[in-house]
C-alpha positions in Angstrom: 101.0 74.8 66.6 100.1 71.8 68.8 102.4 70.3 71.4 102.3 66.5 71.3 101.6 65.1 74.7 101.3 61.5 73.6 104.4 60.4 75.5 103.8 62.6 78.5 101.4 62.0 81.4 101.0 65.8 82.0 102.2 69.2 81.0 104.6 69.1 83.9 106.6 66.6 82.0 107.4 68.9 79.2 111.0 70.1 79.6 111.5 72.1 76.5 109.4 73.9 73.8 109.6 72.9 70.2 112.4 74.7 68.3 109.8 76.5 66.2 108.5 78.4 69.2 110.5 81.4 70.1 110.2 84.4 72.4 111.9 86.7 74.9 112.4 86.2 78.5 112.4 88.1 81.8 115.6 88.7 83.8 115.9 89.9 87.4 118.3 92.8 87.3 118.2 94.2 90.9 116.2 94.0 94.1 115.9 96.5 96.9 114.3 96.0 100.4 113.1 99.0 102.3 113.8 99.6 106.0 112.6 103.0 107.0 113.6 104.2 103.5 112.7 107.7 102.3 113.1 106.5 98.7 113.9 103.5 96.7 115.7 104.4 93.5 116.9 102.3 90.5 119.7 104.2 88.9 121.6 101.6 87.0 120.6 98.8 84.6 117.9 100.9 82.8 119.3 101.1 79.3 118.9 99.8 75.8 119.8 96.2 76.9 116.1 95.4 77.2 113.0 96.5 75.3 111.1 97.2 78.5 111.4 97.0 82.3 109.1 95.6 84.9 109.0 96.6 88.6 107.2 94.4 91.0 106.3 95.6 94.5 105.9 93.2 97.4 104.2 94.2 100.7 105.1 97.9 100.6 104.2 99.1 104.2 104.2 102.8 105.0 105.6 104.3 108.3 102.7 106.8 108.2 99.0 106.0 108.0 96.9 106.9 104.9 99.7 107.9 102.6 100.2 107.7 98.9 102.8 105.4 97.3 104.2 107.1 94.2 106.7 107.0 91.3 108.8 109.4 89.3 111.3 109.2 86.5 114.7 110.6 85.7 115.5 111.7 82.2 119.3 112.2 82.2 119.7 114.8 84.9 119.9 114.4 88.6 116.3 115.1 89.5 113.3 112.8 89.2 111.1 115.2 87.3 110.3 113.9 83.8 107.2 115.5 82.4 104.3 113.1 82.5 100.7 112.8 81.3 98.6 110.0 82.9 95.3 108.5 83.7 94.0 106.8 86.9 91.0 104.7 87.8 90.1 102.3 90.6 87.7 99.7 91.9 87.1 99.3 95.6 85.1 97.4 98.3 85.2 97.8 102.0 85.4 95.0 104.6 81.8 95.5 105.7 80.7 95.1 102.1 78.8 98.4 102.4 80.6 100.5 99.9 81.8 99.5 96.4 82.5 101.4 93.2 84.5 101.7 90.0 85.5 105.1 88.7 88.0 107.5 87.2 89.7 109.8 89.7 90.7 113.2 88.1 92.5 114.2 91.3 95.2 111.6 90.6 95.9 112.0 86.9 98.6 114.3 85.6 98.8 116.6 82.6 102.3 117.6 81.5 103.4 117.5 85.2 106.9 117.0 86.6 105.3 115.9 90.0 105.3 112.3 91.2 102.6 110.0 90.0 100.5 108.4 92.7 100.2 104.6 92.2 98.4 103.5 95.4 96.4 106.2 97.4 95.9 106.3 101.2 97.7 103.1 102.0 97.1 102.0 105.6 99.9 101.3 108.1 98.2 98.8 110.4 100.5 95.9 111.0 98.7 93.8 108.3 98.2 96.6 105.7 100.4 97.2 102.7 100.2 97.7 98.9 101.5 95.6 96.0 101.7 95.9 92.2 103.5 95.8 88.9 104.8 98.8 86.9 105.8 98.2 83.3 108.0 100.8 81.6 108.3 100.5 77.8 111.5 101.3 75.7 113.0 103.8 78.2 116.1 104.3 76.1 114.2 105.7 73.1 115.3 109.3 72.1 112.5 109.5 69.5 109.3 108.5 71.2 107.5 109.1 74.5 108.1 106.5 77.2 104.9 104.7 78.1 104.2 103.0 81.4 101.3 101.1 82.9 100.6 100.1 86.5 98.3 97.7 88.2 98.2 97.3 91.9 96.1 96.6 95.0 96.2 98.2 98.5 94.8 97.7 101.9 93.5 101.2 102.3 93.6 103.0 105.7 89.8 102.8 106.2 89.8 99.0 105.5 89.0 99.0 101.9 90.6 96.8 99.2 91.3 99.0 96.2 92.4 97.9 92.8 94.4 100.7 91.2 95.1 101.3 87.5 97.5 103.9 86.2 98.8 104.5 82.7 100.6 107.3 80.9 103.8 108.4 79.3 106.9 110.5 80.0 106.6 113.2 77.4 110.4 113.6 76.9 112.7 112.8 74.0 115.6 112.0 76.4 116.0 108.5 77.6 114.6 107.5 81.0 117.6 106.3 83.1 116.2 106.2 86.6 113.0 105.3 88.5 112.3 106.3 92.0 109.6 105.2 94.5 108.5 106.9 97.7 105.6 107.7 100.0 104.1 111.1 99.7 105.1 111.7 103.3 107.1 109.6 105.8 109.1 106.6 104.9 108.7 103.2 103.3 108.8 101.1 106.5 109.3 97.8 104.8 108.7 96.0 101.5 110.7 94.8 98.5 110.8 96.1 94.9 112.4 94.0 92.1 113.4 95.3 88.7 113.3 92.9 85.7 114.4 93.4 82.1 112.1 92.0 79.4 113.4 91.1 75.9 
């Protein structure tokens, strides 16, 4: 369907879509900012209200150098230990432009594991280093199907590499996922913000 721009000088002048175009929206549910935080946990607002949930990470800076930023999921109990099967690959280049590659990393994927999933490896803690990204969790309230998730992020790695990280997998549980927790593999999250959105 075409949008008539005859009476508009630019796309910026369009204030509403035609009534025949429909679609969902994205709603900010909650936001947490780290300050020497051992974990950042989202324990409310993850329910059947939305079809999926998006977590966005801004300038996640570790207190310890060369540590992994990771995620785990809660499936109705008190522990973040939902069984997961995942894949992980990355592309990287260093500041000297002397080492670049794209590849799968079998040391980071999980197979029916309750352990935390690494999202960004070996994040540097220089004053200007951090990691960023987006995690998308699909239909966490389903009690029939596995709960899929995908992650795309980038990090300033401790040895001055930029690394583009890709993770995908599923929580292989029939229980609903009702909590998501983020933390460093060791040490604290010195600073950074994580926002949770609902997508309809």
